[in-house]
N, C-alpha and C positions, 0 to 999 in steps of 0.2 A: 211147209204144209199149206194146204188150201183151206180157206174159211170164208164164209159169207158174213156180211154185216148189213142188216136192214135198219136203216135210220142213221143219218149222217149229220146229227146235230153236233154240239161242242164235244161230247164224249165219243160218239160213234166215229166222227171224222178223225179225231185224234187216235183212236184205236186202229183205224184203217191205215193211217200214215205210219204209225209205229210198226205195225206188222209188215207193211211193204218195205220199210227201210231195214227190217231184220231179215228180208229175203223171202217172206211168205207171200203167197198169192191171195189176193182179196177179191171176192166177187161182191160188189157193192150195189145196194138199191136205196133210193130215197124217194119219198113221195113227190118231191120236186126234182125231176130228172136232171136239170141243169147243175144241181149241187154235186151229184155223182159224176157227171161228165167233167166238170171243172176239176174235181179231185183227181180223177183218173189222168187228166192232162198235165198235172204237175210234174215237172221234169225229175224232181228228186224221188218220185215213186217208181221210176225206172220201168214203167209199163206193167207193174205188178198189181195194179188196181184195175179191175174189169167191171164195166157197167152192166148191170142186169136191169132191163126195162122191157116189158113190165115185170112185176114181181115173179110171175110164173117162169120167166127166163132164168131165174136163179138156179132152178133145178137142172135146166139144160146146160148151163155153163159150168156146173160143178160135177166132180167125180164122186161117186158113192164110195163109202158112206160120207154124207155131207154133214158139215157142222156150220150152223147158221146162228149168228148172234143177233139179238134184238136190242136196239138202243133207242127207245122211244119213251115218252112220258108214261109213268105208271098208271094203272087203272084200266079203263075201258079200251084205250088205244092199244095197250100191250095185249090185252085179251083178244082183241079183234085180229091183230097181226099174227099172234100165235095160231089162231084158228085158220087164218088164210094159209100160213106156211104148212100147217098140218095137212091141208088139202092138196098141197103142191109137192111136198117131199115124199120120199119112199121109205118103206119099213127099214129100220136100222139107222136112219138119219137122226141127227141130234139138233134140237132147238135149245139155244142158250139164252136165257133172259138176263141181259147185262144191265138192266135198268134198276130203279129203286122200288121194286114191287114189294107189297106186303108179303111176308113169308107164308101166311095162311093161303093167300092166292097162289103162291108158287107150289105149295103142297097139292092143292086141287088141280092146278094146271099140269103138274107132273103126272098125276093119275089119268087125266083126260088125254094127254098126249100119248102116254104109254098104251092106253086102250086102243089107240089107232096104229099101234105098231112102231111108234117113234120113241126116241129117248129125249130126256129133258134134264138140263142143268140150270140151276139158278146161280148167278154170279154177281155178287155185290161188288161194286167198283168204287174206289176212292182215289182221288188225285185231281179231279176237276180238269180245268183247262191246262193244268201243268202236267197232266199225265203223259202227253206226247214227249215232253222234254225229260222228265225224271222217272217215268214209269207209272203204271196204274197198280195200286194195291188191290188184289183180287181175292175175294172170299167165295168159295165155290161149294155148292151143295148138289146132291144127286147120287147116283150109283158110282161107287169108286171106279169100277172098270170103265165106265163112260168118261169119267174125269180123266183117267190115265190116257185114254185115246186123245183127249183134247189138250192134255197138259203141255205139249210143245207150243201151242198158241198162247196159253196162259203165261207160260214162262217168258215168251217174247214180249208180252204186254207189260209184265211186271218188272220192277227193279230186282236186284239180287235179294233173295229172301222175302220177296214181296207178295207171295201168294200162298194160300193154304186150302187144302181140301178139308171142309168143315164137318161133313157128315151127310146124312140123308137129305132128300129133297126138302127145300125150305131153309136148310141150315146156313147156306151162304147169305141169303137175304136176311136171315135172323141176326147173324153176326154184324152185317152191315147196318141193320137197324139200330142195334145197341151202340155201335161205333158212332153213328150220327147223334144218338142221345147224349153220349159223352161229350161229343163236339159242342152241343148246345151249352153244356155246363162250363166247359173250358172257355168258350167265347164269352159267356156271361161274366165270368170272373175277370177276364182281361178287360172287357168293356167297363166294368165297375172300377177297376184299378186305374185305368187311364182317365176315367171321369173324375175320380178323386184328385189325381195329379193335375188335371186340367183346371180344376177349381181352386187349386192351392195358390198361395201368395208368391211362389217362387218363379213363375213364368217359365216352367220347365220345357225343354225341347223334347217333345214326346217321341219324335222319330229317333232322336239320340238315345232316349231311355230304352226304346224297343230294341234298337241295335245293340246297346250295351248288354241287355239281358239275354241275348242269344249267344253270349260268350261266357261259358263257365257257370252261368246261373242255374239253380235247380228248377227254375220255371221256364227255361229256354225251350223253344219249340218252333216249328214251321209257322204256326199262327202268329208268333211274335215277329218273325221275319216279314210276313205279309202285312202286319200292322205297321211296321217301319216303312214299307213301301207305300202304304196308303197315306201315312202322315207326310212323307216326303212329297208325294204328288199333290195331295189335296190341301196340305197346310195343317198347322197345329189345331185349328178349330174345326176341321172337316166341314167348313161353312157351306159348301155346295151340296152336301149330302143330307137328306132328310132322314131322321131317325124312325123309319118305318121298316120293321124287320119281318120279312116273310118266313114261312116255314113250309117245307115240302112234304110233310107227313110223318117222317121217320121218328121224330121226337114224340109225337102223339102216340104212335104205335108202341114206342118203348115204354112210355108211362102206362099205357093200358096193359101191357104185358107184365110190368112190375106189379100193378094192382092185382092182376089175375093170379100171380104167384106169391102174393102177400110180401113182396119185397119193398121195404121203404126206400124211395128214391127221391128225397126232397129236393136235391140240387137240380137234377134234370127236370123234375116237375116244375119247379119255380122258374127255371130258365125258359121253359116252354110258355108258361103263363106270362112271363115278362114280354115275350115276343107278341103275344096276343094283346097285352096292354099297350104296346108301342103303336098299335094301329088305331087306338082310341084316343090316346093322349101323347102324341108325338110333341116334343121333339127333344128328348134328352140326349146328352152327349154319349152316354153309355150305348144308346140305341144307334147313334151315328157310327160308333166304332163297329158294332155288330153288322150293320148294313154294309159298311166299307169292307169288312172282312169277307162277307159272303160274295161280294163282287170280286175280291182279290183271288180267292181260291176256286170259285165256281163260275165266275162270269155272270152271276145272277144280277139282274137289273136292279138299279137303285133309283129311288125317287129323288129328284132334285129338291133343293131347299124351298123353292118357290112353287112346288106342286101343291095343288089344293087338296085338302083332307079327303074329299070325296072321290079322288081319282084312283081307280084300281091299279094295283101293281102286279106285274107278271113275274114269274120265276126266272125268266131269261132263257 
């Protein structure tokens, strides 16, 4: 099946490669054209990635009905790109927001897109920089019949059992939002646990403990595997990583939604507040663990230990 991808950052490029390797044709656009050109030239993609430049060329290079995924930062950038595509594509074509947009924005964008004769899906994606290798977990919202048309692409992106049609427009990004809120709580618990062990009298091998707990333990998880990777590479003290922990929005939205529905969510809320605290009072070992984990699964930039407190950090 043919699909378009607009935005070739860490996630977009990984999705393009995974689809090409599964035999799908990808029409790719990126704001910096050289990124798309280099991706298309990779031998392992077998010529299945075609460059669209400028963006308007995407419609010319695709067969209707077109399915175009957007993988750019959430907020204004996503909104502007959706509006551009809506002016380029034809009635019946589908725009799929595969970024981390607020589900309320996705509900409004679905209405706006449909008013112009197009279709819209919101697809929350988890897997980070590892998605190319192990598959992207995909959570999709929108009209079921539109999802079913797009399902072959979702199935190629995801590992076995790794995608779900979640419901009406906004449902995919809503489920991804709560997923990330839970992630905040899990990461905070792991960070605190390793902090306690790091402070103990036993001189524990933290990489060894992380590896141990991935075998048969009730708290085993992929996050623990990644913690082991970080300790092995950075050392027991994570000395070169500053405990400055960013957040990209989903935790805040989860807490706000919990409040709106009168659902007590103290663990997720406190995990979010602890991230905010890390930017004012670095540098705890707990926060170093969290910063290291974000880098492991998402490639998010970390601050080095010698970074001055006033230096802003990017999301990577």
